[in-house]
C-alpha positions as CSV (number, residue, x, y, z in Angstrom):
1,M,113.9,102.8,128.3
2,K,113.5,102.6,124.7
3,S,110.1,103.5,123.2
4,L,107.6,100.5,121.8
5,D,105.8,100.7,118.8
6,P,101.9,101.2,119.4
7,V,100.3,97.6,118.5
8,V,97.6,98.7,115.8
9,H,94.5,96.6,116.1
10,R,92.5,95.7,113.1
11,S,89.4,93.9,112.7
12,L,89.2,90.8,110.5
13,R,87.1,92.7,108.7
14,E,89.9,95.3,108.0
15,V,92.2,92.7,107.6
16,A,90.0,90.9,104.8
17,T,89.4,94.3,103.3
18,A,93.3,95.2,102.8
19,T,94.2,91.8,101.6
20,L,91.2,91.7,98.9
21,R,91.9,95.4,97.9
22,Q,95.9,94.4,97.6
23,A,95.1,91.2,95.7
24,I,92.9,92.6,93.3
25,R,95.3,95.6,92.6
26,D,98.1,92.9,92.4
27,G,96.3,90.8,89.8
28,V,96.0,87.8,91.9
29,F,92.3,88.7,90.9
30,R,91.8,89.8,87.5
31,P,88.8,91.9,85.9
32,G,86.0,89.4,85.6
33,E,87.5,86.7,87.6
34,R,85.0,85.3,90.6
35,I,85.5,85.7,94.0
36,L,84.6,82.7,96.0
37,E,83.9,83.6,99.8
38,N,85.3,79.7,100.9
39,E,88.3,79.8,98.8
40,V,89.5,83.3,100.0
41,A,88.2,82.7,103.7
42,D,90.8,79.5,103.7
43,R,93.4,81.3,102.0
44,I,93.6,84.0,104.7
45,G,92.6,81.4,107.8
46,I,89.7,83.5,108.6
47,S,85.7,82.7,108.5
48,R,83.5,83.6,105.8
49,A,81.7,86.3,107.6
50,P,84.6,89.2,107.5
51,I,85.3,88.0,103.9
52,R,81.6,88.8,102.9
53,E,81.8,92.2,104.6
54,A,85.1,92.9,103.1
55,L,83.3,92.5,99.6
56,R,80.5,94.6,100.3
57,E,83.0,97.5,101.3
58,L,84.8,96.8,98.0
59,E,81.9,96.8,96.3
60,T,81.3,100.2,97.3
61,E,84.8,101.1,96.5
62,G,84.1,99.9,92.5
63,L,86.4,97.4,92.8
64,V,83.9,94.5,92.8
65,V,80.2,93.8,91.4
66,S,77.9,91.1,93.1
67,E,75.4,90.0,91.0
68,P,72.1,88.0,92.0
69,H,72.3,83.8,91.8
70,R,75.9,84.5,90.2
71,G,78.4,85.5,92.9
72,T,80.7,88.4,93.3
73,F,83.2,89.4,90.5
74,V,86.1,91.7,90.3
75,V,84.7,94.6,88.1
76,E,85.6,95.2,84.1
77,L,86.1,98.6,83.1
78,S,84.5,99.1,79.7
79,Q,85.3,101.6,77.6
80,V,82.8,104.1,78.8
81,D,84.1,103.5,82.3
82,L,87.9,104.3,81.0
83,W,86.2,107.5,79.5
84,E,84.4,108.7,82.4
85,I,87.6,107.9,84.8
86,Y,89.8,109.8,82.9
87,T,87.8,112.8,81.7
88,L,87.1,113.0,85.1
89,R,90.4,112.9,86.1
90,A,91.8,115.2,84.0
91,A,89.0,118.1,85.0
92,V,89.5,117.4,88.9
93,E,92.9,117.1,88.5
94,G,93.7,119.8,85.9
95,L,91.5,122.4,88.5
96,A,93.5,121.1,91.4
97,A,96.9,122.0,89.6
98,R,95.2,125.4,88.8
99,L,94.3,126.3,92.5
100,V,97.6,125.0,94.2
101,T,99.1,127.6,91.6
102,E,96.8,130.3,92.5
103,N,96.9,129.8,96.1
104,S,100.9,130.0,95.9
105,D,100.9,126.9,98.2
106,A,104.8,127.2,98.7
107,E,104.7,124.0,100.8
108,A,103.0,121.9,98.3
109,L,105.5,123.1,95.8
110,V,108.4,121.9,97.6
111,E,106.5,118.5,97.7
112,L,106.0,118.2,94.1
113,E,109.3,119.3,93.5
114,Q,110.6,116.4,95.8
115,I,108.3,114.0,94.1
116,L,109.5,115.1,91.0
117,A,112.9,114.9,91.5
118,E,112.3,111.2,92.7
119,M,110.7,110.2,89.9
120,K,113.8,111.4,87.5
121,Q,115.7,108.9,89.7
122,V,113.1,106.0,89.2
123,A,113.2,106.9,85.8
124,Q,116.7,105.8,85.2
125,Q,116.1,102.6,87.1
126,S,113.6,100.8,84.7
127,D,111.0,100.4,87.6
128,P,107.8,101.0,86.0
129,S,105.9,100.0,89.4
130,R,107.5,102.6,91.7
131,L,107.4,105.0,89.0
132,A,103.5,104.5,88.6
133,R,103.4,105.0,92.5
134,L,105.1,108.3,92.6
135,D,103.0,109.6,90.1
136,M,99.7,108.8,92.1
137,H,101.4,110.6,94.8
138,F,102.3,113.7,92.8
139,H,98.6,113.7,91.7
140,E,97.1,112.9,95.1
141,V,99.3,115.9,96.7
142,L,98.0,118.1,94.1
143,C,94.2,117.2,95.0
144,R,94.8,117.8,98.7
145,A,97.0,121.1,98.4
146,S,94.1,122.5,96.2
147,G,92.1,123.6,99.2
148,H,88.7,122.2,97.5
149,S,87.4,119.5,100.1
150,R,84.8,118.8,97.5
151,L,87.4,118.3,94.7
152,L,89.0,116.1,97.2
153,D,86.0,114.2,98.0
154,V,85.4,113.3,94.2
155,W,89.5,112.4,93.6
156,V,89.3,110.2,96.6
157,S,85.9,108.3,95.6
158,M,87.8,107.0,92.9
159,N,91.0,106.5,94.3
160,D,90.8,102.7,94.6
161,Q,89.8,102.1,90.8
162,I,92.3,104.6,89.9
163,R,95.1,103.1,91.9
164,T,93.9,99.6,90.5
165,L,93.7,100.5,87.1
166,I,97.5,101.8,87.3
167,D,98.6,98.7,89.0
168,L,97.0,96.7,86.4
169,T,98.3,98.3,83.2
170,N,102.0,99.1,83.8
171,D,102.9,97.6,80.6
172,L,100.8,100.4,79.0
173,Y,102.2,103.3,80.9
174,L,103.9,105.9,79.2
175,P,107.8,105.8,78.7
176,A,109.1,106.9,81.5
177,E,111.1,109.8,80.3
178,E,107.9,111.0,78.9
179,I,106.1,110.9,82.5
180,V,108.9,112.7,83.9
181,Q,108.6,115.4,80.9
182,L,104.9,115.9,81.5
183,H,105.2,116.2,85.3
184,S,108.2,118.5,85.2
185,E,105.9,120.9,82.7
186,V,103.4,121.1,85.2
187,V,105.8,121.8,88.0
188,A,107.2,124.7,85.9
189,H,103.9,126.3,85.3
190,I,103.3,126.2,89.1
191,Q,106.8,127.7,89.8
192,N,106.0,130.7,87.3
193,G,102.5,131.1,88.5
194,C,100.5,129.8,85.6
195,G,97.6,128.0,86.8
196,R,95.7,127.7,83.6
197,L,98.7,126.3,81.9
198,A,99.4,124.0,84.7
199,E,95.6,122.6,84.4
200,E,96.1,122.5,80.6
201,A,99.2,120.4,80.8
202,L,98.0,118.0,83.4
203,A,94.6,117.6,81.6
204,R,96.1,116.9,78.5
205,H,98.6,114.3,80.1
206,V,95.9,112.4,81.9
207,L,93.7,112.3,78.8
208,D,96.8,111.0,77.1
209,V,97.1,108.1,79.4
210,G,93.7,107.5,79.3
211,Q,93.4,107.4,75.5
212,R,96.4,105.0,75.2
213,I,94.8,102.5,77.9
214,C,91.5,102.8,75.7
215,D,93.4,102.1,72.5
216,Q,95.3,99.0,74.3
217,Q,91.8,97.6,75.6
218,I,90.1,97.6,72.1
219,R,93.4,95.8,70.7
220,D,93.4,93.6,73.1
221,F,89.5,93.0,72.4
222,H,90.4,92.5,68.6
223,S,93.4,89.9,69.3
224,S,91.3,87.8,71.7
225,E,88.5,87.6,68.6
226,S,91.0,86.3,66.1
């Protein structure tokens, strides 16, 4: 008899959380937009209670902010927020690249090489969304393979904000060929056992992306004023 896939049971709160999180990542709810519990409940087809619980969870993830007597809004990242996220990413992920190199983690290296090979293919297909996901997966593999549990905890705590920021800023991303080249450089340093160079290359890449997003935000602000 053919085996059956197990049924995955999820609570209404989990369904609401996953649905709202994805909606924010997809730009259905834009930064600064108010999320109305009753409207979301009607659209999903559940009661307001699990929506309220979901919003509390998303607030702990840094995706929404609750303001007394005003409601719940999708978080708007300021220049300071962006600076903090990308400088912390550069430090954390750069250290992860060095640790993976120093640990001579062959399994992690194989996985990184596979991701890089897929990135090269996707770069030729003009699919920035998929390339962004592969990019994020590359960084996640590094952090998980670092062998540094507290480093991973810090990265995971930023995970949802990072993913949302990437999903909302695909139009600000580096050219596909440049993304591939930068990750190729990191992988080459790891292959050659050059941990410090891998750390510097990855940190430089993360800071460059962060600076470009900050610059674009400034341009958008000035254009909105004119």
